[in-house]
C-alpha positions as CSV (number, residue, x, y, z in Angstrom):
1,M,122.1,119.3,100.1
2,R,119.5,116.6,99.3
3,R,120.0,115.0,102.7
4,I,119.7,118.4,104.4
5,A,116.4,119.0,102.6
6,L,115.1,115.6,103.6
7,L,116.0,116.2,107.2
8,A,114.2,119.5,107.0
9,L,111.0,117.8,105.8
10,V,111.2,115.3,108.6
11,A,111.7,118.1,111.1
12,L,108.6,119.8,109.8
13,G,106.6,116.5,110.2
14,L,106.3,116.1,106.4
15,A,106.9,113.0,104.3
16,P,108.2,112.9,100.8
17,S,105.6,112.1,98.1
18,A,105.0,108.4,97.3
19,E,105.4,109.5,93.7
20,A,108.9,110.7,92.9
21,R,111.3,110.9,90.1
22,G,113.5,107.8,90.0
23,V,116.2,106.1,88.0
24,P,115.1,104.1,85.0
25,G,115.1,100.4,85.8
26,Q,115.5,100.8,89.6
27,F,112.2,99.5,91.1
28,D,111.0,96.4,92.9
29,Y,108.2,95.0,90.8
30,Y,105.3,95.9,88.4
31,V,101.6,96.7,89.0
32,L,99.4,95.7,86.1
33,S,96.4,98.0,86.2
34,L,93.2,96.9,84.4
35,S,90.5,99.5,84.2
36,W,86.8,98.7,83.9
37,S,86.2,100.7,80.7
38,A,82.4,101.4,81.2
39,G,83.0,102.7,84.7
40,W,85.8,105.0,83.6
41,C,83.5,106.3,80.8
42,A,80.7,107.0,83.2
43,L,82.9,108.9,85.5
44,T,85.3,110.6,83.1
45,G,85.3,109.5,79.5
46,D,81.7,110.5,78.6
47,A,82.3,114.1,79.6
48,R,85.4,114.1,77.3
49,R,83.5,112.5,74.5
50,D,86.3,110.0,74.4
51,P,86.2,107.5,71.5
52,Q,86.8,104.7,73.9
53,C,83.3,105.2,75.2
54,A,81.5,104.8,71.9
55,A,78.8,102.2,71.7
56,G,79.9,99.0,70.1
57,R,83.5,99.1,71.2
58,G,82.9,96.0,73.4
59,L,85.7,97.0,75.8
60,N,85.6,95.4,79.3
61,F,88.9,95.6,81.1
62,T,91.4,97.9,79.3
63,L,95.1,98.3,80.1
64,H,95.5,101.4,82.2
65,G,99.2,100.6,82.6
66,L,102.1,98.5,83.6
67,W,103.6,100.5,86.5
68,P,107.0,100.2,88.1
69,Q,106.4,100.0,91.8
70,N,108.6,100.0,94.9
71,R,107.8,98.4,98.3
72,V,107.1,101.9,99.4
73,G,106.2,104.5,96.8
74,Y,106.8,104.4,93.1
75,P,108.9,106.2,90.5
76,A,107.3,108.4,87.9
77,D,108.3,110.7,85.0
78,C,111.9,109.4,84.9
79,T,114.5,111.0,82.7
80,S,115.0,108.3,80.1
81,A,117.8,108.2,77.5
82,M,115.4,106.2,75.3
83,R,113.7,107.9,72.3
84,P,110.0,108.6,72.8
85,P,107.5,106.2,71.2
86,S,106.4,106.9,67.7
87,R,102.8,107.6,66.7
88,A,102.7,104.1,65.2
89,E,103.8,102.5,68.4
90,T,101.2,104.3,70.6
91,A,98.5,103.7,68.0
92,A,99.3,100.0,68.0
93,M,98.4,99.8,71.7
94,A,94.9,101.4,71.3
95,D,93.2,98.0,71.0
96,I,93.9,97.3,74.6
97,T,94.4,100.7,76.1
98,G,91.3,102.3,74.5
99,S,93.3,105.1,72.9
100,A,96.8,106.0,71.6
101,G,96.8,109.0,73.9
102,L,96.7,106.8,77.0
103,A,99.6,104.7,75.7
104,W,101.6,107.9,75.3
105,H,100.7,109.1,78.8
106,E,101.7,105.8,80.3
107,W,105.0,105.7,78.6
108,K,105.8,109.2,79.7
109,K,104.8,108.7,83.4
110,H,105.6,105.0,83.9
111,G,107.4,103.5,80.9
112,T,110.3,106.0,81.3
113,C,111.0,104.4,84.7
114,S,111.1,100.8,83.4
115,G,114.5,101.0,81.9
116,L,113.1,99.6,78.6
117,S,112.7,101.1,75.2
118,P,109.2,102.1,74.2
119,R,108.9,99.0,72.0
120,A,110.1,96.7,74.8
121,Y,107.9,98.4,77.4
122,F,104.7,98.2,75.2
123,S,105.6,94.6,74.4
124,A,105.9,93.8,78.1
125,A,102.6,95.6,78.9
126,R,100.8,93.6,76.2
127,Q,102.3,90.4,77.4
128,A,101.2,91.1,81.0
129,Y,97.7,92.1,79.8
130,D,97.4,88.9,77.7
131,S,98.6,86.7,80.6
132,V,95.5,87.6,82.6
133,K,92.2,85.8,81.7
134,I,89.1,88.0,82.2
135,P,86.4,86.1,84.1
136,E,83.7,84.8,81.7
137,A,80.9,86.6,83.6
138,L,82.6,90.0,83.1
139,R,83.6,89.7,79.4
140,D,80.3,90.9,78.0
141,L,78.3,92.2,80.9
142,K,74.9,93.2,79.6
143,R,73.4,95.0,82.6
144,P,74.6,97.0,85.6
145,I,75.2,94.9,88.7
146,R,76.3,95.5,92.2
147,V,78.8,93.1,93.8
148,K,81.2,92.9,96.7
149,P,84.7,93.7,95.7
150,D,85.8,90.3,97.0
151,V,83.4,88.7,94.4
152,V,85.5,90.3,91.7
153,V,88.7,89.1,93.3
154,E,87.3,85.6,93.6
155,A,86.3,85.6,89.9
156,F,89.8,86.5,88.9
157,L,91.3,83.9,91.1
158,E,89.1,81.2,89.7
159,A,89.9,82.3,86.1
160,N,93.6,82.5,86.8
161,P,94.7,79.7,89.1
162,R,98.3,80.9,89.2
163,L,97.2,84.1,91.0
164,K,96.9,84.2,94.8
165,R,94.7,86.6,96.8
166,S,97.8,88.5,97.9
167,D,98.6,89.3,94.3
168,I,95.5,91.2,93.5
169,A,93.6,94.3,94.6
170,V,90.3,96.0,93.5
171,T,89.9,99.8,93.6
172,C,86.7,101.8,93.4
173,D,85.7,105.4,92.7
174,S,82.3,107.1,93.5
175,G,80.6,103.8,94.2
176,R,81.8,102.1,91.0
177,M,84.5,99.5,90.5
178,Q,87.5,101.3,89.1
179,E,90.3,98.9,88.5
180,V,91.7,95.4,89.1
181,R,95.4,95.6,90.0
182,I,97.7,92.6,89.8
183,C,101.3,92.6,91.1
184,L,104.0,91.0,88.9
185,T,107.7,90.5,89.1
186,K,110.0,92.1,86.6
187,A,109.8,88.8,84.7
188,L,105.9,89.3,84.7
189,A,105.2,86.4,87.1
190,P,102.6,86.9,89.8
191,R,103.9,88.0,93.2
192,P,102.4,89.4,96.4
193,C,101.6,93.1,96.4
194,S,103.4,95.3,99.0
195,A,101.1,96.9,101.6
196,E,100.8,100.1,99.7
197,A,99.8,98.5,96.4
198,A,97.5,96.0,98.2
199,Q,95.1,98.7,99.4
200,S,91.7,97.7,98.1
201,C,88.2,99.2,97.9
202,R,86.5,99.1,101.3
203,L,83.0,99.6,100.1
204,P,80.5,96.8,100.9
205,A,79.5,96.7,97.2
206,V,80.4,98.4,94.0
207,Q,78.6,99.0,90.7
208,L,79.8,97.5,87.4
209,D,78.4,99.3,84.4
210,P,77.6,97.1,81.3
211,V,80.1,96.7,78.5
212,R,79.4,99.2,75.7
């Protein structure tokens, strides 16, 4: 029946969504997504009065997530036999995610597809996050700046010699830098992004809001 349904979609000229339920542990590699906290706050967090956006937090790049990725598409919201994370486990991630709520959301949408337990998944996410050195110029940005997305890429490549240009992408939203995404193997070593994950911001310049 599934094959018939797929053929029907093709006949109608429709394509299955890039985001689809998958089998835990069955994916090709990870995407480490690092969100520019001040930019997210300006676009979304301030309206929510999110604690992440409070003055004095000193957050530059936060961990958006460690996402199982396929060469085409990615699994999400998998049915996992693992128990859900405890409040303590999600709260323990807030120092790098900005909030326990995001850690819970990331487990539900992406961690369930990793094939790992919540403890192992959060441990891998922290290891991946800690393995990337934030460029010195972006650690405590004092004023808003406008730069080419490639300048951000070059800064990360200089700070992380093990990375190659093919391993990294910068995304943007409403004229602001949104995220730096780094592709990693299942063993958390840098690897080239597939064409889908490598799609980068095409703006000539993006704004980086100052660290709060």
